[in-house]
N, C-alpha and C positions, 0 to 999 in steps of 0.2 A: 024625195023633195025635201030637202031640208027644213026641219021645224026646230027655232028657236026658241025655249020656250024658258030660258033663266040666262039673267046677266052669261054667268059663267061658262053654258053652253056656245052663247056666243062667241066670247074669249077665244074659248077653247078650237071653236072652227075656223077664227082667222087665225090663230098661232100655229093652225096645220094646215094652210095655204099652201106655205113653199114644197109638202112633200106633195102637191098632186098638179103643183102649176108651173107655168114653162114662162120665158121671158114673155112679153107684149111685145107688135110695133108702137109705137109711140100713132101711127095712123088709128090701129085699133084703137086705144085705149083714148083717144078724141073723140071718136065715132061714140063710144061707152057713156062717153064723159058727155057727149052732145046729145045720146039717147037721156040720159038722167034731165034735162033740160039745161045744161050748164051753171049752176049751181053756184051762188055766192060771187058770180062776174059783175051782178050790179053795183058790191063795195067797188071799195078803192084797195086796190092788189099791189102787195110792196112786198116783189120777189124778189128774194135770196138765194145768192150761187157764194161757193167757196170754196177751199181745202178747211179751213179752218174760222170758227171766230160765227159763224152762219147763226147760229144761235142763240147768240149774245146779242150781238144784232138786232136780231128779230128780238127777244125782250127789251134792248134797249127803245125799241121805238113803238114797241107796245107801252110801254110805261112811261113813255114820254105825249103819246095820245093819249092815254086812260087820266093822263092828269090832267089834258084841257078837255076832258069831258066825253070825249067819243068811246061808242061801243066797239070793242077790238074782240077781232078772233083771231087768234095764234096757233099754227100747225108747224109742227120744230118734231125730228127724229132724233136718235131714237127715242122710248121712254127707258129711265132709269128702273125704276119699281112697279107703277101703274100705267099700264094701256094704255089710261086716259090722261095721263100726262099730254099724249100730244096734241089733245083737243083741250083747248083753253077760252073761252071768252073771259074778256074781263076780269082775269085772275083765276076764275075758277074754271074747273074741272068740266068734264061734262058728266054728267048722271048716267050715273049703271042703267037706267030703264033708259034714257033716251037712246045711249047707245045698242041698246037693243033694239028697239025701234027702228034706229036707222040701217044697222045691219039685216033685217029681216025685210026691210023696200030694199036696200041693194040686192040681197039676193034673188027677189020678187024679179027684180030690173035683169038680173045676170039672164035668169032664166027666161024672160020674155026675148032677148036680147039676141039668145044664142041658139033662137026659132030661126035667123035670120040666114038666107043665103052665104053659104061662107062666114060664118060666124060660131057653127054651130060646136065649135072646143069651146070657145073665148069663155075665158073665166078672169076675173082682176087675179093680178098679184098681189102678195102684202101688204107690200108698198098701196099700191094700187088704191086698193078696199081702203087705208087709212086714210089715202089723199079724200076720197068719196064719199067717207064720212065725214070730214074734216067738211068740205065745203058743201056738203046738206046741211049739218050742224048750221054753218055760218050762216046760209041763208035763211034757214027755218026761225033763228035767233034773229035776223036783220042787223048784220053789223057793219056799219061803215069802214070800218077798217079791217084787211086782212094782212097781215104778216105771213105771208107763206116760204119758208125753207124748202130749200131743195132738196133731195133724197142723196143724189149720186151724180157729181157730171151736173149737167145744165140743158144740153141740146138736144139728149134724145131722154132726160128727165119726164117721171112722168107729172110734176108738177110744172111743166111746160106746153102743158095743149093748152094752158089758160091764156087767153090771145091781145090781150092788153091793162096788164099791168101802169098802172097810175106812175110805177119808178123799178126802175131793179137796182140791186146793190149788190158788188163781188166784192166779200172781203180776199183776206190774203190767202195768195193762192202758194200752195208747196206740193211738195209728193209725197201722192198716199193715192192707192185706188190705184196702182198705173196698168195693173191686166185688163182692165177697162177703160181710164183716160189716158193712153198715151204714156210712153216712155223721159218726153221733154216737162220742160214748162212751159214750153210755147207749146205743146199739145195739150197739156191738160188746159191749160187757157184758151185754148180756142173750144172746149167743152163746156169750162165755164161761160164763154162769152154764148153761149146759146141761149140763153135768156133773154138776151138783150134783143129788142124789139123796134120797131119803125117807130123814128119820132117818140120812143120814151125816154124820160128823165134817165141818165145809169150816174149809180155813185161807186167811185172804187178806190182800192187803196192802193195807192203807187208803188209799189216794188222794183224785184227784176225786170231789166231792159225789154227783156225776152216776153214776158209777161205784157208788160206795157202796150210793147207795140203790138199785140194782139187786139189787146181789151181797144184801144183807140183806135185800131183800122177796123174793125168792129163796128166800132161806133160811128164813125165817119160813114162808111158802106151804109149804116140805116138812118141815118139820120138824126142823130142823136146826140142831146146836149149833153154830153160826159163831165163829171168834175170829179178830180180825183183828191186824196185827201193821203197827205205823205208826213214820215215823222218831223220833218219842218214845222208843220203849223202845230202843233203839239207842243206848252212851252211847259216844264214841270213845275210846280208850285211845291207841292210837299209830297214826301209818300213816309209812310208808316206802316208795321204790317196788321193795319186793320184799316185804312183808305187811300188811297192816292188821289193826289190833288193836281188838277193842269188846267190848261186854260188856251181855248183857239180864237181866232178871229172870224167871226161869223160876217156872213154877206150884209144880214139887215140887221144884228144886233151888240153888233162890234165887237167887245170881247166878253167872250163868253166863259167863266169859271166854274168849273165841274169837282165835286166832290163823290166819289165812287167808295162806297161802301162795301171796299171787298181789297184783301192781300196781290189779289192777280195786276202785275204793273201791266201784263199785255191788254187787259180792259180799255186800256188808254183808245188806244186804236182801236177798236171795235165801240168805243162809245163815241169817237172822234166822227165817225161816218156815220153814227144816227144824228151826229150835229150838221153833217152835211145834208143829210138826206131831211130831217127836219127842218132844214133850211131852205131847202128846195116844194116840202109841205107847206110851208110858211109862208112863199112866195105870193099865196090866195090868202094872206089873214089870219089863216086858222090856227096858228101859233104863237103864242111870246117866249120870250128870254127866259121869265118864272117859269112858263109850265115847261121848256126842254129841261131846266137845272134843276127842277124837281124832280120830272119824271126817272135823268140821270140817278140824283141822287138814293130815288126809291126801289130803283130795281133792285131785286134779288134771283142768282138763279144757280141751282141746283150745281154742284162735281166742277164749280169753276173757281178752284181755290176756294172753296167752300169751307170753314171750321165746322167740323160737325160737333164735337168734343174740344174742351179748353185743348191748347195748344196741339190738338189731330185735326191736320189738313188732307180735301180728299181731293183732285183733280183729274180731269178728262183728258190730261195729255197720253192720247195714243200712235202716236205719229213721230218721227224726228221731228218739225217745226212746231211741233204741240209741245213737246221735251224743251227744246229749246226755250221757250215762252215762258214754262213752268218753273225752269231752272233760275231764269233770270229773277224769278219772282222771290225765289227760295231763297237767293243769294243776297238778299235785301230783309231779310225776316229780323231779321236783329235776334236770333237766337242766343241766348245768354248758354244753353247745356249743348247737348248734344242732338242731331238729325238721324232718325230713324226713317229709313225706307221701308214702303212696303209695296210689293209688284208684282205685277200680276197683268199677262198678255195674250193676245190672239195669234196663230203661225202665218196669218199673211198679211203680218205688217213687217218693216225692217227694223227684228229685234236685237239683229247683232249690232246696228245704228243705236240704238235705242240706248240698248245698256253700256254701250260705251261713253256716251254723252254722258250716263246718268254718274258714272266710277268716274271719270276722268272729270268731272266736276270738280271732284274730290270735298263733298259740299255733307257727305253720310258719313255717319260710323261705322252704321252697319243697315244690312239688305234683307228685309225677308219676302217667301214668294212663296205663290202658291199657284196651280190652275186655277183658270178662273170657271163656271158653272155654264159652260160652252162647248158645243164638238168644234168651234174653232181652236179652243186653247191652247198653249203651249201644254208640254203634259212637264209632268211635276219632273224627270228626268233633262228635257230640253230645257226647262228653265234651269237648272243645277249647270247645265252643259255650257252655259250663256254666263251666270255667276260666277263659275267658277275661274273663270280668269283674272277677276279680283278677289285675291285671296284677303286682300287690305281690307275689304267690306266685310269680313266673316260671315259670307252669304250660310242663312236658314233656311232649306227648304219645310212645304209644308202639304200634308196630303191636300188639305183645304182653306178656303181662305177662309174660313169661322174659325181653323187652328192658326191661322199666321197671324191674324186680326189679334186674337186673344196673348199670342208669344207677345205682338210686338206691342202691347198696350203696358201689357206685364212688365215690361221690362222701360217703359216709360218713367223719367224720373219727373222730378219737379221743373224743373230750366227746360226739359229736353220737347225738340215736339218731332212730331209724328207724319211722317206724307205719306199720301198714298198714290197710285198715277199709274199708267201702262196701259188702260183698257177705258173702254165706257161700260164694259161689261164688268168689270172688278168695282167701278164705281157704282153701279144699279148693285152689285150685290151684297159692296158695303152698306150701305146704305138702308136696305131691307137689315143684316146685321145689327146694324145698330139700330134700330127702331124694334127692332124683338129682343134688345140691350136692356134699353130703357121699360119695355112694356114688364119684362119681367126681374125689373130690379136689379139684373147680373149688376154688379159693381166693374165687373169688363166691358 
């Protein structure tokens, strides 16, 4: 019998779960969720799936709804530095004591559930545990809206045990996690479309015909009102390396002019999805044009072209589509000096294609790289093999991210920009290193 005496003991247990659990069927997960009492389902749930942009769309909608005075809960993944980042109410992370109490509660329920016939070996996976913590937390705090990001895919994702969301949103679909989701965009779209529920409105990003066909057919079969967002909906007004301004026509509010405080041009797509989603929620008069505009303007999201120090930008781009979106913003950054790149990646991504995109952009003068702190990381030798194909970038290998970060920051001139991309593991490690540097008054 496990007894969590402290918050850290609870965190250590949760982080150890992958070592002794196996993937559960969605039916087992659903049965345990019902055993918990289907927590959180009294709230209006906005369920978000997709390859890239899920977390940003959740954050934009969360900001809009909070601007309108609603109490919101937001469940996203992964976390970058602190596991509590996954569970947020009205912009505030779950308290350590609350996390500890909820872990105790879940553990007790698991023990009771596993006494049932046929459930003797049941134990939540890491992601399932995170989801159960989130939903219990949001119910305990009586959230009015819940922003729920899928983990992997959609059809078989843990979050898909939710029976009747108020709205579903599907963001950009691209190639990623093909070993689980399929080798074509159509197959991946089929898995993402699994969150579409009978009669629940859908908002989706219009893209490849193969993807659109799957989403639209699924929507028709489930008698769903589907609203598409396309590039033609968004009219650029202005872009700087600090803000993205655009406008788009809405159903009830006329033209909405939006200012996003980010250098990430790709966020216009995610913000546009949030506008369309808010438009549907606003059919009941719950949102105003000003609340939508102000909510979008106030949103901040970590590791999405985030300027973590002057001239140092951190982006979570970790697949081919993410790298393309990242490069679109870099290309228009107005840099007057050199651009330096710090890169790290995990082995189960298409790293050859990612590095080729970065090199062929001709945007970077030098590349610095190191293994990230993950068992899945590419080793130093593997990274060197990737980058030595591009000697023009003067690739510089390092033993770890700390060394690479110090090197690239010491190399940065007054007019130079430093970019950090390739993995969310890298982003989290960089955030932690920067925090440590600031606490220790380290000039680098």
